[in-house]
Backbone of each chain as ProteinMPNN parsed JSONL, in Angstrom:
{"seq_chain_A": "MERLYNTIFIVDISQNPDESETVTSRIQQLIEDYGGIIKKMNRWGKRRLTYPIMKKSHGFYVEIEFTANSRLNIPTTLEGEYRINDRVLRHMTYIVDKKELIQREKNAGKIKRAEAITNAARSPVVESRENIQPASELPIDPEKDNQSVKE", "coords_chain_A": {"N_chain_A": [[-21.514, -15.719, 4.88], [-20.663, -11.722, 5.874], [-17.45, -10.898, 4.012], [-14.533, -9.112, 3.869], [-12.671, -8.685, 1.196], [-9.723, -8.29, -0.622], [-7.623, -7.732, -3.425], [-4.377, -7.672, -5.578], [-3.805, -7.483, -9.217], [-0.416, -7.468, -10.907], [-0.608, -5.774, -14.322], [0.598, -6.572, -17.488], [2.203, -4.478, -18.885], [3.788, -3.078, -21.632], [3.726, -3.87, -24.02], [1.184, -2.09, -25.003], [-0.12, 0.522, -22.764], [-2.114, 2.31, -22.508], [-3.464, -1.033, -21.618], [-3.751, -1.337, -18.929], [-6.011, -0.091, -17.928], [-7.852, -1.473, -19.961], [-7.761, -3.912, -18.385], [-8.386, -3.659, -15.362], [-10.878, -2.139, -15.763], [-12.467, -4.52, -16.117], [-11.735, -6.167, -14.262], [-13.372, -4.807, -11.654], [-16.181, -4.527, -12.852], [-16.492, -7.119, -12.989], [-16.483, -7.955, -10.403], [-18.555, -6.529, -9.735], [-20.804, -7.613, -10.236], [-20.808, -9.85, -9.784], [-22.011, -9.469, -7.172], [-20.123, -8.466, -5.723], [-18.697, -5.151, -3.69], [-17.545, -3.034, -4.375], [-14.546, -1.389, -2.037], [-12.482, 0.603, -2.202], [-10.092, 1.362, -4.414], [-6.627, 1.078, -5.522], [-3.958, 2.445, -7.579], [-1.462, 1.151, -7.94], [1.12, 1.794, -9.695], [3.252, 2.141, -12.343], [5.288, -0.053, -11.824], [9.045, -1.452, -11.137], [9.943, -4.892, -11.428], [11.192, -6.657, -8.521], [12.172, -9.621, -10.41], [12.644, -11.287, -13.375], [9.23, -12.029, -14.758], [7.359, -13.327, -16.7], [9.462, -13.348, -19.169], [9.379, -10.216, -18.386], [10.299, -7.148, -17.07], [8.932, -4.412, -16.395], [5.557, -4.166, -14.439], [2.208, -3.093, -14.032], [0.599, -2.488, -11.202], [-2.303, -2.86, -9.639], [-4.752, -2.728, -6.767], [-7.449, -3.921, -5.794], [-10.144, -3.368, -3.028], [-12.918, -5.433, -1.424], [-15.697, -5.985, -0.508], [-18.017, -8.512, 0.264], [-20.697, -11.739, 0.376], [-19.134, -14.579, 1.579], [-20.428, -17.12, 0.367], [-21.063, -16.82, -2.568], [-18.768, -16.881, -3.589], [-16.522, -15.347, -5.364], [-13.897, -14.713, -5.256], [-12.68, -17.068, -6.873], [-13.986, -16.879, -8.983], [-12.247, -14.51, -9.735], [-10.086, -15.612, -10.021], [-10.288, -17.47, -12.131], [-10.965, -15.931, -14.138], [-8.099, -14.414, -14.11], [-6.589, -15.838, -14.604], [-6.973, -16.698, -17.425], [-6.501, -14.028, -18.827], [-3.709, -13.085, -20.718], [-2.477, -11.173, -20.066], [-2.558, -10.377, -17.525], [0.717, -10.579, -15.115], [0.603, -11.582, -12.55], [-1.068, -12.665, -9.87], [-2.748, -12.403, -6.689], [-5.062, -12.897, -4.587], [-6.253, -11.802, -0.939], [-8.242, -12.734, 2.217], [-9.213, -9.488, 4.705], [-7.713, -9.989, 7.405], [-8.547, -8.499, 10.333], [-6.595, -7.827, 11.98], [-5.297, -6.332, 10.589], [-6.993, -4.179, 9.612], [-7.171, -3.065, 12.41], [-4.389, -1.55, 12.717], [-4.58, -0.398, 10.453], [-6.052, 1.692, 11.132], [-4.777, 2.722, 13.374], [-2.172, 3.407, 12.27], [-3.65, 5.983, 10.467], [-3.976, 7.427, 12.462], [-1.464, 7.89, 13.222], [-0.979, 9.371, 11.377], [-2.652, 11.509, 10.979], [-1.719, 12.574, 13.805], [0.822, 13.544, 13.844], [0.156, 15.296, 11.224], [-1.666, 17.269, 12.236], [0.829, 18.468, 14.035], [2.716, 19.467, 12.537], [0.966, 20.582, 11.188], [0.897, 22.929, 13.134], [2.997, 23.781, 13.522], [3.943, 24.96, 11.333], [1.297, 26.893, 11.34], [2.096, 30.35, 12.429], [3.592, 31.027, 10.335], [1.48, 31.223, 8.34], [-0.321, 32.49, 9.463], [1.244, 35.314, 9.746], [1.904, 35.988, 7.069], [-1.092, 35.833, 6.563], [-1.732, 38.308, 7.378], [-0.183, 40.376, 6.742], [-1.439, 40.144, 3.407], [-3.778, 41.596, 3.387], [-2.769, 44.092, 3.845], [-1.694, 44.842, 1.414], [-3.941, 44.017, -0.099], [-5.661, 46.0, 0.771], [-5.589, 49.131, -0.168], [-6.211, 49.244, -2.799], [-8.608, 47.525, -2.809], [-11.031, 49.602, -2.086], [-10.555, 51.022, -4.583], [-11.681, 48.801, -6.827], [-14.095, 48.854, -5.748], [-15.181, 50.963, -6.463], [-14.815, 51.269, -9.552], [-16.894, 49.559, -9.313], [-18.917, 50.116, -8.497], [-19.489, 52.53, -10.684], [-19.546, 51.155, -12.929]], "CA_chain_A": [[-21.102, -14.437, 5.554], [-19.611, -10.93, 4.709], [-16.231, -10.542, 4.553], [-13.776, -8.212, 3.39], [-11.079, -9.412, 0.041], [-7.748, -7.627, -1.148], [-7.273, -8.454, -4.509], [-4.187, -7.51, -6.049], [-3.309, -7.534, -10.156], [0.397, -6.984, -11.824], [-0.91, -5.902, -15.64], [1.825, -5.977, -18.243], [2.058, -2.77, -20.059], [4.81, -2.979, -21.89], [2.694, -3.338, -25.63], [-0.297, -1.574, -24.709], [-0.129, 1.792, -22.074], [-3.881, 1.618, -22.237], [-3.835, -2.148, -21.278], [-3.866, -1.73, -17.644], [-7.056, 0.086, -17.41], [-8.989, -1.879, -19.741], [-8.11, -5.142, -17.216], [-8.64, -3.1, -14.467], [-12.327, -2.21, -15.577], [-12.807, -5.517, -16.554], [-11.905, -7.07, -12.905], [-13.771, -3.852, -11.105], [-17.268, -4.89, -13.668], [-17.095, -8.792, -12.907], [-16.237, -7.911, -8.918], [-20.031, -5.514, -9.222], [-21.886, -8.458, -11.442], [-21.627, -11.123, -9.076], [-22.629, -9.266, -6.073], [-19.672, -7.184, -4.057], [-19.138, -3.983, -3.465], [-16.003, -2.224, -4.569], [-14.577, -0.548, -1.369], [-10.933, 0.543, -2.657], [-9.052, 1.551, -5.537], [-5.241, 1.588, -5.343], [-3.006, 2.328, -7.978], [0.535, 1.382, -7.342], [1.296, 2.664, -11.13], [4.338, 1.418, -13.235], [6.753, -0.452, -10.61], [10.122, -2.803, -11.671], [9.548, -6.127, -10.73], [12.551, -7.557, -8.592], [12.64, -10.593, -10.352], [10.978, -10.974, -14.517], [7.58, -12.377, -15.253], [6.958, -13.806, -17.842], [10.398, -12.276, -19.769], [8.791, -8.087, -18.46], [10.576, -6.147, -16.58], [7.887, -3.678, -15.148], [4.425, -4.1, -14.097], [1.2, -2.146, -13.15], [0.294, -2.369, -10.381], [-3.958, -2.57, -8.618], [-5.526, -3.273, -5.768], [-8.807, -3.512, -5.119], [-10.297, -3.855, -1.57], [-14.367, -5.304, -1.703], [-16.872, -6.862, 0.222], [-19.18, -10.26, -0.728], [-20.646, -12.961, 0.818], [-18.642, -15.857, 1.148], [-20.49, -17.532, -1.064], [-20.6, -15.949, -3.926], [-17.403, -17.665, -4.111], [-15.704, -14.655, -5.703], [-11.792, -15.197, -5.905], [-12.302, -18.406, -7.066], [-14.162, -16.53, -10.164], [-11.461, -13.594, -10.232], [-9.036, -16.191, -10.272], [-10.532, -17.744, -13.643], [-10.375, -14.857, -15.201], [-6.501, -14.012, -14.01], [-5.773, -16.716, -15.148], [-6.938, -16.44, -18.907], [-6.45, -13.168, -19.212], [-2.85, -12.643, -20.178], [-1.782, -9.243, -19.82], [-2.315, -10.309, -15.74], [1.688, -11.239, -15.368], [0.529, -11.973, -11.253], [-2.188, -11.781, -8.632], [-3.371, -12.719, -4.939], [-6.48, -12.775, -3.322], [-6.999, -12.753, -0.103], [-9.331, -11.865, 3.052], [-8.132, -8.818, 4.894], [-7.291, -9.687, 8.655], [-9.095, -7.696, 11.373], [-5.819, -7.358, 12.387], [-4.726, -5.227, 9.787], [-7.717, -3.219, 9.757], [-6.964, -2.129, 13.612], [-3.274, -0.725, 12.226], [-4.577, 0.605, 9.278], [-7.099, 2.861, 12.069], [-3.637, 2.945, 13.915], [-1.69, 4.296, 11.668], [-4.187, 6.82, 10.307], [-4.435, 8.369, 13.497], [-0.282, 8.483, 13.779], [-0.802, 10.589, 10.04], [-3.305, 12.289, 12.471], [-1.788, 12.69, 14.801], [1.676, 14.524, 12.816], [-0.233, 16.45, 9.985], [-1.147, 18.514, 13.019], [1.652, 19.004, 14.363], [3.651, 20.387, 11.402], [0.045, 22.353, 10.711], [0.849, 23.707, 14.42], [4.179, 24.243, 13.386], [3.255, 25.832, 10.115], [0.37, 27.874, 11.238], [1.902, 31.253, 12.806], [3.593, 31.59, 8.833], [0.679, 31.47, 7.527], [-0.74, 33.822, 10.228], [1.783, 36.12, 9.559], [1.415, 35.82, 5.127], [-2.6, 36.953, 5.951], [-1.152, 39.567, 8.304], [0.472, 41.023, 5.124], [-2.405, 40.174, 2.254], [-4.44, 42.664, 3.61], [-2.579, 45.601, 3.88], [-1.663, 45.017, -0.14], [-4.931, 45.086, -0.397], [-6.79, 47.226, 0.761], [-5.318, 50.275, -0.711], [-7.1, 48.131, -4.123], [-10.06, 47.475, -2.48], [-11.536, 50.756, -2.527], [-10.782, 51.649, -6.03], [-12.522, 48.304, -6.886], [-15.561, 49.186, -5.286], [-15.616, 52.473, -7.332], [-14.798, 50.61, -10.828], [-17.893, 48.756, -9.723], [-20.334, 51.391, -8.758], [-19.64, 53.272, -11.987], [-19.927, 50.237, -13.462]], "C_chain_A": [[-20.082, -13.62, 4.896], [-18.495, -10.753, 4.588], [-15.634, -10.046, 3.118], [-12.707, -8.678, 2.238], [-10.408, -8.385, -0.57], [-7.707, -8.217, -2.323], [-6.121, -7.551, -5.349], [-3.433, -8.298, -7.503], [-2.045, -6.887, -10.459], [-0.299, -7.27, -13.491], [0.85, -5.896, -16.231], [1.574, -4.679, -19.304], [3.227, -2.389, -21.098], [4.332, -3.409, -23.934], [1.827, -1.95, -26.009], [-0.266, -0.683, -23.033], [-1.034, 1.378, -21.355], [-4.42, 0.473, -21.251], [-4.319, -2.292, -19.572], [-5.408, -1.281, -16.705], [-8.383, -1.013, -17.927], [-9.354, -2.906, -18.65], [-8.487, -4.619, -16.106], [-10.786, -2.852, -14.594], [-12.907, -3.459, -15.918], [-13.099, -6.165, -14.581], [-13.252, -6.502, -12.453], [-15.67, -4.557, -11.867], [-17.55, -6.429, -12.868], [-16.963, -8.871, -11.368], [-18.307, -7.539, -8.846], [-21.114, -6.708, -9.787], [-22.284, -9.874, -10.493], [-22.051, -11.037, -7.553], [-22.099, -8.414, -5.273], [-19.778, -6.287, -4.914], [-17.521, -3.786, -3.102], [-15.627, -1.045, -2.82], [-13.897, 0.441, -1.924], [-10.467, 0.729, -3.64], [-7.383, 1.892, -5.053], [-4.592, 1.351, -6.258], [-1.657, 2.311, -7.745], [1.231, 2.272, -8.753], [2.466, 1.648, -11.83], [5.523, 1.101, -11.59], [7.807, -1.202, -11.462], [9.862, -4.015, -10.514], [11.066, -6.401, -10.223], [13.145, -8.317, -9.103], [11.694, -10.559, -11.646], [10.694, -12.356, -14.369], [8.233, -12.598, -16.395], [7.917, -13.017, -19.34], [10.244, -10.693, -19.642], [9.299, -7.992, -17.216], [9.803, -5.423, -15.558], [6.512, -4.145, -15.837], [3.587, -2.765, -13.961], [0.614, -2.718, -12.304], [-0.883, -1.977, -9.326], [-4.171, -3.229, -7.984], [-6.419, -2.912, -5.223], [-8.989, -4.436, -4.35], [-12.267, -4.389, -2.623], [-14.853, -6.234, -0.662], [-17.896, -7.671, -0.585], [-18.952, -11.298, 0.324], [-19.829, -14.015, 0.047], [-18.961, -16.738, 0.327], [-21.55, -18.163, -1.982], [-19.526, -16.646, -4.619], [-16.617, -16.743, -5.373], [-14.32, -14.44, -6.373], [-11.932, -16.671, -6.823], [-13.022, -17.794, -8.818], [-12.816, -15.598, -11.183], [-10.234, -14.845, -10.762], [-8.871, -16.882, -11.551], [-10.51, -16.86, -14.425], [-8.659, -14.537, -15.029], [-5.89, -14.868, -15.021], [-6.028, -17.094, -16.749], [-6.379, -15.827, -19.742], [-4.451, -13.521, -19.395], [-2.101, -12.405, -20.134], [-1.938, -9.689, -18.13], [-0.837, -11.324, -15.537], [1.234, -11.859, -13.734], [-0.829, -11.559, -10.51], [-2.417, -12.542, -7.427], [-4.137, -11.691, -4.747], [-6.39, -12.676, -1.853], [-8.066, -12.071, 1.083], [-8.976, -11.299, 4.126], [-8.574, -9.709, 6.401], [-8.136, -8.556, 9.551], [-8.416, -7.163, 12.238], [-4.86, -5.983, 12.035], [-5.468, -4.307, 9.21], [-7.642, -2.373, 11.111], [-5.31, -0.953, 13.062], [-3.499, -0.634, 11.205], [-4.743, 2.005, 10.088], [-5.726, 3.426, 12.598], [-3.078, 4.206, 13.179], [-2.02, 5.656, 10.501], [-4.054, 7.697, 11.333], [-2.738, 9.073, 14.065], [-0.43, 9.448, 12.635], [-1.254, 11.632, 10.202], [-2.906, 13.683, 12.583], [0.087, 14.642, 13.907], [1.322, 14.993, 11.56], [-0.684, 17.569, 11.213], [-0.616, 18.785, 13.714], [2.088, 20.112, 13.928], [2.876, 21.302, 11.421], [0.835, 23.025, 11.814], [1.924, 24.834, 14.324], [3.761, 25.676, 12.688], [2.289, 27.368, 10.349], [1.118, 29.713, 11.557], [3.074, 31.998, 11.512], [3.035, 31.817, 8.45], [0.03, 32.593, 8.332], [-0.12, 34.972, 9.446], [1.625, 37.03, 7.983], [-0.405, 36.826, 5.59], [-2.758, 38.588, 6.45], [-0.729, 41.047, 6.649], [-0.806, 41.32, 3.947], [-3.019, 41.184, 2.718], [-4.535, 43.765, 3.558], [-2.3, 46.358, 2.617], [-3.297, 45.06, -0.558], [-6.213, 45.61, -0.422], [-6.558, 48.702, 0.385], [-6.533, 50.233, -2.201], [-8.356, 48.024, -3.874], [-11.121, 48.228, -2.782], [-12.002, 51.558, -3.888], [-11.76, 50.378, -7.422], [-14.188, 48.9, -6.686], [-16.015, 50.213, -6.263], [-15.528, 52.382, -8.492], [-17.244, 49.766, -11.157], [-18.94, 49.657, -9.276], [-20.51, 52.485, -10.147], [-20.313, 51.869, -12.897], [-21.615, 50.231, -13.512]], "O_chain_A": [[-19.207, -13.911, 4.08], [-18.265, -10.045, 5.569], [-15.919, -10.293, 1.946], [-11.693, -9.134, 2.767], [-11.137, -7.537, -1.084], [-7.765, -9.445, -2.262], [-6.644, -6.597, -5.925], [-2.726, -9.298, -7.377], [-2.146, -5.663, -10.383], [-0.514, -8.393, -13.946], [1.876, -5.457, -15.711], [0.829, -4.295, -20.205], [3.451, -1.188, -21.251], [4.988, -2.946, -24.868], [1.855, -1.141, -26.936], [-0.416, -1.443, -22.076], [-1.142, 0.677, -20.349], [-5.311, 0.611, -20.414], [-5.065, -3.158, -19.114], [-5.847, -1.672, -15.623], [-9.348, -1.394, -17.264], [-10.443, -3.03, -18.089], [-9.263, -5.44, -15.616], [-11.659, -3.248, -13.823], [-14.132, -3.377, -16.019], [-14.118, -6.441, -13.947], [-14.259, -7.188, -12.627], [-16.313, -5.119, -10.981], [-18.593, -6.755, -12.3], [-17.359, -9.949, -10.923], [-19.119, -8.13, -8.133], [-22.316, -6.477, -9.653], [-23.283, -10.589, -10.408], [-22.345, -11.987, -6.827], [-22.679, -7.731, -4.43], [-20.314, -6.175, -6.017], [-16.728, -4.11, -2.218], [-16.365, -0.098, -2.546], [-14.619, 1.382, -2.255], [-10.302, -0.428, -4.026], [-7.062, 2.838, -4.333], [-4.287, 0.161, -6.34], [-0.896, 3.227, -7.432], [1.793, 3.358, -8.605], [2.384, 0.424, -11.733], [6.156, 1.776, -10.778], [7.408, -1.592, -12.559], [9.675, -4.02, -9.298], [12.02, -6.419, -10.999], [14.357, -8.383, -8.896], [10.536, -10.145, -11.606], [11.341, -13.358, -14.066], [9.287, -12.203, -16.892], [7.395, -12.375, -20.251], [10.759, -9.925, -20.455], [8.839, -8.662, -16.291], [9.843, -5.587, -14.339], [6.256, -4.4, -17.014], [4.072, -1.642, -13.819], [-0.053, -3.675, -12.697], [-0.739, -1.148, -8.427], [-3.96, -4.423, -8.201], [-6.536, -1.991, -4.415], [-8.602, -5.605, -4.375], [-12.703, -4.025, -3.715], [-14.216, -7.146, -0.136], [-18.397, -7.502, -1.696], [-17.945, -11.687, 0.916], [-19.718, -14.322, -1.14], [-18.138, -17.239, -0.44], [-22.3, -19.127, -2.136], [-19.396, -16.917, -5.813], [-16.13, -17.38, -6.307], [-13.883, -14.143, -7.485], [-10.933, -17.115, -7.388], [-12.524, -18.315, -9.816], [-12.466, -15.691, -12.359], [-9.657, -14.794, -11.848], [-7.78, -16.997, -12.11], [-9.98, -17.022, -15.524], [-8.043, -14.446, -16.091], [-5.049, -14.698, -15.903], [-5.191, -17.83, -17.271], [-5.889, -16.184, -20.813], [-3.852, -14.069, -18.47], [-1.018, -12.991, -20.133], [-1.128, -9.049, -17.46], [-0.934, -12.541, -15.697], [1.693, -13.0, -13.694], [-1.449, -10.496, -10.549], [-1.999, -13.691, -7.57], [-4.113, -10.461, -4.716], [-6.476, -13.814, -1.39], [-8.631, -11.002, 0.853], [-8.389, -12.051, 4.904], [-9.745, -10.075, 6.496], [-8.187, -7.504, 8.913], [-8.82, -6.371, 13.09], [-4.178, -5.154, 12.638], [-4.958, -3.565, 8.37], [-7.962, -1.184, 11.093], [-5.348, 0.276, 13.113], [-2.473, -0.791, 10.543], [-4.073, 3.029, 9.961], [-5.48, 4.593, 12.292], [-3.307, 5.408, 13.309], [-1.15, 6.231, 9.848], [-4.016, 8.885, 11.012], [-2.536, 10.046, 14.792], [0.058, 10.543, 12.914], [-0.725, 12.678, 9.824], [-3.15, 14.82, 12.179], [0.157, 15.854, 13.698], [2.234, 15.111, 10.741], [-0.13, 18.668, 11.201], [-1.198, 19.529, 14.503], [2.049, 21.252, 14.391], [3.2, 22.481, 11.561], [1.603, 23.862, 11.339], [1.962, 26.009, 14.689], [3.449, 26.799, 13.085], [2.438, 28.47, 9.822], [0.581, 30.505, 10.783], [3.411, 33.179, 11.591], [3.288, 32.811, 7.769], [-0.129, 33.666, 7.749], [-0.781, 35.57, 8.597], [1.352, 38.215, 7.795], [-0.793, 37.919, 5.178], [-3.455, 39.551, 6.131], [-1.052, 42.073, 6.051], [-1.118, 42.466, 3.624], [-2.494, 42.121, 2.116], [-5.509, 44.495, 3.37], [-2.413, 47.564, 2.395], [-3.8, 45.971, -1.215], [-7.229, 45.675, -1.113], [-7.46, 49.483, 0.689], [-7.425, 51.042, -2.459], [-9.21, 48.407, -4.673], [-12.033, 47.853, -3.518], [-12.971, 52.237, -4.226], [-12.285, 50.749, -8.472], [-15.08, 49.23, -7.466], [-17.136, 50.229, -6.77], [-16.091, 53.324, -9.049], [-18.107, 49.604, -12.02], [-19.91, 49.787, -10.023], [-21.543, 53.076, -10.46], [-21.445, 51.788, -13.374], [-22.213, 49.303, -14.057]]}, "seq_chain_B": "MLQRKKRTCRFCEAGDLFIDFRDEKRLVRFLSEQGKIVPRRTSGNCNQHQRQLAQAIKRARHLALIPYVSDIPR", "coords_chain_B": {"N_chain_B": [[32.551, -17.601, 29.874], [30.376, -15.469, 27.015], [28.57, -13.094, 27.422], [25.944, -12.435, 25.541], [24.21, -9.784, 24.517], [20.631, -9.115, 25.149], [18.535, -9.774, 22.843], [15.854, -7.815, 21.923], [11.879, -8.044, 20.514], [11.496, -5.98, 17.358], [8.956, -4.599, 16.447], [7.197, -5.908, 17.905], [8.145, -3.635, 20.465], [7.438, -1.596, 18.564], [5.073, -1.574, 18.621], [3.309, -2.864, 17.145], [0.261, -4.613, 15.189], [0.799, -5.62, 13.238], [1.767, -6.635, 10.065], [3.114, -5.249, 7.057], [3.193, -6.483, 3.945], [3.232, -4.487, 1.817], [4.683, -2.532, 2.667], [8.243, -2.884, 1.523], [10.984, -2.129, 2.401], [11.047, -2.324, 4.694], [10.473, -5.159, 5.439], [12.873, -6.12, 4.429], [14.937, -5.543, 5.769], [14.356, -7.81, 7.223], [15.428, -10.4, 5.865], [18.276, -12.305, 4.594], [21.127, -11.848, 2.861], [21.284, -13.784, 1.018], [18.783, -13.732, 0.558], [17.547, -15.117, 2.535], [14.983, -15.735, 4.828], [15.419, -14.249, 7.451], [16.519, -16.123, 10.651], [14.217, -16.28, 13.694], [15.889, -16.692, 16.204], [18.249, -14.763, 15.406], [17.63, -12.562, 14.577], [15.764, -11.992, 16.668], [12.661, -11.922, 16.962], [8.906, -11.96, 18.519], [7.474, -14.93, 18.591], [4.871, -14.61, 17.735], [4.898, -12.387, 16.295], [7.217, -13.456, 14.483], [5.898, -14.841, 12.401], [4.203, -13.605, 11.503], [5.34, -12.109, 9.97], [7.102, -13.834, 8.395], [5.143, -14.466, 6.661], [3.757, -12.408, 5.554], [6.086, -11.297, 4.149], [6.572, -13.539, 1.969], [4.372, -12.978, 0.955], [4.733, -10.681, -0.479], [7.103, -11.433, -2.184], [5.928, -13.092, -3.978], [4.059, -11.071, -5.064], [6.758, -9.598, -6.363], [7.81, -7.42, -5.177], [9.803, -8.242, -3.236], [13.02, -10.322, -3.935], [13.109, -13.834, -4.385], [15.563, -14.738, -5.181], [19.105, -13.504, -3.971], [22.005, -12.884, -5.017], [23.488, -10.626, -4.788], [25.714, -8.948, -2.409], [24.124, -6.81, 0.116]], "CA_chain_B": [[31.404, -17.089, 28.814], [30.223, -14.492, 26.498], [27.468, -13.037, 27.031], [25.202, -11.624, 24.635], [22.767, -8.85, 25.091], [19.376, -9.895, 24.828], [17.375, -8.862, 21.61], [14.053, -7.396, 21.902], [11.182, -7.8, 19.087], [11.272, -5.118, 17.374], [7.626, -5.269, 16.482], [6.152, -5.767, 20.288], [8.632, -2.108, 20.852], [6.97, -0.208, 18.18], [3.152, -1.566, 19.215], [2.552, -3.024, 15.42], [-0.327, -5.385, 15.626], [0.301, -6.232, 11.4], [3.226, -6.221, 9.172], [2.102, -5.057, 5.755], [4.073, -7.005, 2.834], [3.653, -3.734, 1.026], [6.185, -2.263, 3.228], [9.188, -4.472, 1.358], [11.981, -1.359, 2.674], [11.017, -2.877, 6.124], [10.797, -6.251, 4.942], [13.77, -6.235, 3.675], [15.851, -5.714, 7.152], [14.935, -9.394, 7.877], [16.393, -11.342, 5.204], [20.031, -12.862, 4.665], [21.871, -11.883, 1.598], [20.892, -14.325, -0.487], [17.163, -13.341, 0.796], [16.897, -15.455, 3.001], [14.262, -15.221, 6.413], [16.564, -14.138, 8.93], [15.867, -17.014, 11.733], [14.237, -15.707, 15.266], [17.279, -16.602, 16.974], [19.149, -13.699, 15.276], [16.677, -10.727, 14.65], [15.046, -11.314, 18.474], [11.551, -10.96, 17.309], [8.844, -12.995, 19.037], [6.696, -16.33, 17.761], [3.66, -14.21, 16.828], [5.648, -11.663, 15.025], [8.081, -13.961, 13.01], [5.163, -15.532, 11.933], [3.373, -12.923, 10.509], [6.711, -11.476, 9.111], [7.291, -14.646, 7.339], [3.346, -14.904, 6.249], [3.932, -10.884, 4.566], [7.389, -11.921, 3.003], [6.252, -14.656, 0.957], [3.547, -12.509, -0.181], [5.771, -9.494, -1.181], [7.935, -12.698, -3.499], [4.991, -13.787, -4.896], [4.378, -9.968, -6.219], [7.689, -9.491, -7.469], [8.495, -6.886, -4.805], [11.524, -8.606, -2.752], [13.718, -11.587, -4.214], [13.214, -15.14, -3.633], [16.535, -15.587, -4.049], [19.346, -12.463, -4.575], [23.51, -12.648, -4.756], [24.39, -8.596, -4.413], [25.179, -8.507, -0.918], [23.916, -5.254, 0.159]], "C_chain_B": [[31.133, -16.09, 28.589], [28.902, -13.874, 26.53], [26.284, -12.355, 26.717], [23.952, -11.163, 24.735], [20.999, -9.301, 23.807], [18.678, -9.529, 23.8], [15.767, -9.183, 21.961], [13.408, -7.616, 20.625], [10.997, -6.646, 19.015], [9.704, -3.961, 16.707], [6.516, -4.813, 17.27], [6.679, -4.159, 20.202], [7.711, -1.05, 19.842], [5.262, -0.225, 18.239], [2.146, -1.334, 17.649], [1.777, -4.348, 15.88], [-0.58, -6.256, 14.2], [1.206, -5.742, 10.705], [2.949, -6.425, 7.889], [3.032, -5.289, 4.735], [4.425, -5.816, 1.868], [5.063, -3.087, 0.989], [7.499, -2.816, 2.826], [10.096, -3.673, 2.533], [11.637, -2.253, 4.326], [11.114, -4.33, 6.485], [11.904, -6.74, 4.878], [15.229, -6.701, 4.734], [15.971, -7.378, 7.528], [15.145, -10.174, 6.962], [17.573, -11.236, 5.081], [20.073, -12.312, 2.899], [21.539, -12.277, 0.53], [19.3, -14.149, -0.342], [16.755, -14.38, 1.105], [16.284, -15.441, 4.089], [15.328, -15.566, 7.198], [15.679, -14.907, 10.357], [15.379, -16.161, 12.668], [15.005, -15.628, 15.932], [18.045, -15.3, 16.752], [18.321, -12.581, 15.217], [15.883, -10.615, 15.637], [13.446, -11.512, 17.973], [10.266, -12.068, 17.923], [7.716, -13.603, 17.811], [5.743, -15.438, 16.413], [4.017, -13.44, 15.327], [6.583, -12.34, 13.827], [7.161, -14.64, 12.165], [4.143, -15.22, 10.581], [4.881, -12.245, 9.616], [7.362, -12.737, 7.959], [6.261, -14.601, 5.789], [3.794, -12.732, 5.184], [5.423, -11.426, 3.661], [7.176, -12.757, 2.022], [5.17, -13.96, 0.444], [4.308, -11.466, -0.791], [6.663, -10.225, -2.411], [6.875, -12.839, -3.957], [4.398, -12.134, -5.746], [5.17, -9.301, -6.739], [8.341, -8.038, -6.492], [9.519, -6.973, -3.68], [11.609, -9.798, -3.436], [13.327, -12.31, -3.653], [14.838, -15.145, -3.41], [17.836, -13.988, -4.902], [20.769, -12.562, -4.137], [23.694, -11.885, -4.309], [24.399, -8.97, -3.214], [24.629, -6.956, -1.054], [24.219, -4.176, 1.424]], "O_chain_B": [[31.354, -15.275, 29.484], [28.115, -14.159, 25.627], [25.654, -11.731, 27.572], [22.903, -11.771, 24.951], [20.614, -9.548, 22.664], [17.979, -8.574, 24.138], [14.982, -10.113, 22.142], [14.084, -7.461, 19.608], [10.527, -5.98, 19.937], [9.696, -2.731, 16.643], [5.59, -4.005, 17.34], [5.813, -3.337, 19.902], [7.342, 0.063, 20.218], [4.457, 0.679, 18.013], [1.253, -0.617, 17.198], [2.283, -5.117, 16.697], [-1.454, -7.077, 13.924], [1.483, -4.543, 10.676], [2.586, -7.524, 7.468], [3.789, -4.346, 4.505], [5.46, -5.823, 1.201], [5.991, -3.003, 0.184], [8.085, -3.322, 3.783], [10.137, -4.254, 3.618], [12.64, -2.786, 4.802], [11.654, -4.749, 7.509], [12.04, -7.896, 5.281], [16.084, -7.582, 4.643], [16.94, -8.038, 7.901], [14.948, -11.256, 7.515], [18.124, -10.181, 5.393], [19.209, -12.422, 2.029], [21.434, -11.711, -0.558], [18.624, -14.506, -1.307], [15.842, -14.919, 0.48], [17.106, -14.994, 4.889], [15.914, -16.602, 7.512], [14.657, -14.506, 10.915], [15.993, -15.094, 12.687], [15.144, -14.549, 16.508], [18.489, -14.712, 17.738], [18.509, -11.648, 15.997], [15.25, -9.576, 15.823], [12.755, -11.125, 18.915], [10.646, -13.233, 17.804], [7.298, -13.137, 16.751], [5.737, -15.437, 15.182], [3.747, -13.6, 14.137], [6.691, -11.96, 12.661], [7.631, -15.071, 11.112], [3.663, -15.765, 9.588], [4.895, -12.104, 8.393], [7.963, -12.485, 6.914], [6.47, -14.661, 4.577], [4.049, -12.526, 3.998], [5.424, -11.898, 2.524], [7.844, -12.511, 1.017], [4.895, -14.317, -0.702], [4.423, -11.658, -2.001], [6.877, -9.626, -3.465], [7.116, -12.403, -5.083], [4.351, -12.118, -6.976], [4.824, -8.422, -7.528], [9.338, -7.514, -6.989], [10.042, -5.96, -3.216], [10.577, -10.436, -3.647], [13.022, -12.089, -2.481], [15.441, -15.359, -2.359], [17.598, -13.51, -6.011], [20.956, -12.362, -2.937], [24.166, -12.02, -3.181], [23.345, -9.35, -2.705], [24.695, -6.184, -2.011], [23.993, -2.974, 1.279]]}, "name": "protein", "num_of_chains": 2, "seq": "MERLYNTIFIVDISQNPDESETVTSRIQQLIEDYGGIIKKMNRWGKRRLTYPIMKKSHGFYVEIEFTANSRLNIPTTLEGEYRINDRVLRHMTYIVDKKELIQREKNAGKIKRAEAITNAARSPVVESRENIQPASELPIDPEKDNQSVKEMLQRKKRTCRFCEAGDLFIDFRDEKRLVRFLSEQGKIVPRRTSGNCNQHQRQLAQAIKRARHLALIPYVSDIPR"}
């Protein structure tokens, strides 16, 4: 059965800031090698942990969403990798619920509507700017044209 | 007898189907000062949303987005 998974992990970047990239590329490769298809990648960036994990106060959060057949057992292989890799402070893999997808669509719709409202509010300002610009450009344009003709 | 005003589920009012564990600012509202999950009788959440909320809080705790325990009063 084809499923949508989401995996989030925290990378320790206290010793080497480039560590996050090496770990994410390794995880990405693992998913693709085992037959998963990466749908979305989201780097939350460096964040403060609310409680120390392995004496670290900060971590780099990465989120990867992928689809795979449940027979491929990708979450188990990922789990093995996370456990071996000592740069990974925390990890979590879960099956994305239908409700979550519906909610995301709803939120996207809300954002679009909000953008439309703000754009509608901004549009008169933009128009007035456009009205000003051609006026300033008009006297320059003929000269430019002349120059190009001369050349 | 004092009659308390009946609380309604905030998630139902907002029309939310899913409670996101990434939204820690929203989850913190449903935690006590110590970081415990506030019961349904005080928060007023409906059964479905309270269960979803509990799951979201537990996921956020695991990822160190919100604390397991906190003594600092908010």
